[in-house]
N, C-alpha and C positions, 0 to 999 in steps of 0.2 A: 616597963610599960605602964603607963600614965593611966588613971581612971577614964580619962575622956577618950583616948585613944581606944582602951578596950571597950567602953561602950559604944563608941562609934563603930568598931569591927563586929558587935555582937548585932548592932542594928542592920550594918551591911548584910550580915549573914541573914538574918531573918527575913529581910528584904529578896534576897538571893532565893532563899527556899521558898517564898511564897511566889515570885515570878515563875521558878522552875516548876513549882505545882500547877500554876495557872497555864504555863504552857503544855505541860504533860496532859493536862485535862482537855484543852482546846484540841492538840494535835491528835490526841487519842480518839475525840469524839468526831473530829472532822474526817479522820482516816476510816473509822469505822462506817461513817455514812457513805464514803466514796466505795467501799467494799460492798455495801448492802446494796447500793446504786447499780453496781456493775453486776452483782448477781442477779438483779431482776434483769437488766438488760441481755444477760447470757440466757437466763430462763425464756425470754421474750424470743431470743432467736431460735430456741428449741420448739416454740409453738409454730413458729414460722418455716421451721424445716419440715415438720409434720404437714402443715397445709401445702408445702411445695409438693411433699410427696403425694398426696393426695392428687394434687393439680397435675402431676406428670403421669399417674395412673389412667387419667381420665380417656386420652386419645386412644390406647389400646383396649379399654374396656367397651367405648363406643363402636371402635372398629371390629370388635368380636361380636356385638350385639347386633350390628349390622348387617352382619353376614348372615344371620338367621333371621332378622326381622327389618328388613330393608325399608318396609313402607310406613314404619313408625317415624315418619320425618319430624312431627312436633315435638316428639320427646328429644330429638337429636338437636334440634334448634334450641330448645330450651336449655340444653346442657351445654350448647356451644356458646350462647351467650352468657350463661352464667359463669362458664369457664373464662372467658374473654373479661367480663367486669374484675373477677377475682384476680387475674393475670396482672392487673395494672397495680393491684394493692398487695400480693402475697411479699414482694420483695421491697419493702420499706424500711425505713430506718427505725430505731428504738424510741424516737421522740413520739411516736404515737401513744405509748404509755403515760405521756404526760398530758394528754388530750382526751377527755371523756368523750367528747364528741367524735373525735377521729376513730376511738376505740369502737365506738357503737357503730360508725360506717363500716369499719372493718369486718366486725361481727355479722353486720347485716348481709354483705356481700358473700362472705362464707356461709352464712346461714341459707341463703338463695342457692349456692352452689351445691350444699349439702342436700336440698330438698330436690334440686333437678336430678342428682345421683340415684336419690331414692326412687323417685319417678321412671328412670332408666333401668334400674334393678328391678322394679316391679314389672317391665315388660316381659322379663324372662318367664314369668307364670304362665305366659300363653303359649310358651315354647318348649316342649319338654327336651328336643334335642338339644335346645341351647343350654338349657339347666345341667345336661348331661356331659357338655362339652369341657374336656380338660383346661383349655386356655382360660374358658370363662369362669370355672371354679378356681384355678389360680388366681385369676385377677380379683375374684370375689373376696377371697381368702386374704389377698393382700389388702385389698380396700378395707376389709373388716379391722384386720390389724391397724392399720394406718389411723381409722377412727377412733380406735382404743387408744392408740398413742396421742392423738390429739387432745381426748380428754384428759389422760394423765398429765400431760404437758401444761394444758390450761391450768389445772389444779395447782400444778408446781408454780407456774407464775403467779397465781393468786396467793399462795402462801409466802413467795419471795416479796411479794408487793405488799402483803399484809405487815411481814416484818419491817419493811422499810418504812412504811405508813404509820406504824406505831412509833417507830424510833424518833421520827423527825415531829413527833407532837409531843414527846416528852421533854420534861425540865431538866437541865439547861439546854438541851440539844435543839429544842424549838428556835431559840434564838439565832443559833449558829445556822440552821438549815435554812432560815428566813433570810438571813444574811449572806449566805452564798448560792441562794437561788435552788435549793433542793426542793423540788415538787413532789406533792402526794401522787402515787402512782395509779392510773386508772385499773379496775378490776375488770376480768373477762365476766361477764354477765351473759349468759345464752338465754335466746328468747324461749317462751313456753314451750314453743312446737318444736324446738331443737335441742331440748335438753338430751335428747336420746339420740345416739349415733343412728346414721341409716341403717335399715333392716337389710342386711345382705344375707341371711340364711333362708336358702329355698328347700 
């Protein structure tokens, strides 16, 4: 084998190793971004599931309270209006996580519904027979559990978003993220008045 041919093969081998290394780095980082993006989307779906669960509890809760406190029409109207607004926003796609303004709108609607529920539950203070009703107590417990799940899923979503957001800002992944359109995820930031779940214990 001539020296020229041997040097050419060595050079080709070096180029192939460098190309393979670049490809491995590129594909590995890209696949990691896709995986983290899907984890954020999956966690967002869990947040939506818990909001939907709360949304679905409301008619039974309202009907039970109405059975004992039928003249509290203002509270029922507030709950109905808040639920109606939330109904159009609970089932939305995960693109909301890429837009802080849409996320803020979503939070505002959900906070409004939480406040209306809190007012509804406070009605029970004036009706001892309602507080002792088995259906009401079961619904109250289920709502309390749902509010706790919402808080947990919000935190898990924020954790997944933080991992993703940190990754897309690191070198050299930042260039790949910008090239392929990976955007930072919006965080769930509860309003001051809604940082605690509606009080459902009596």
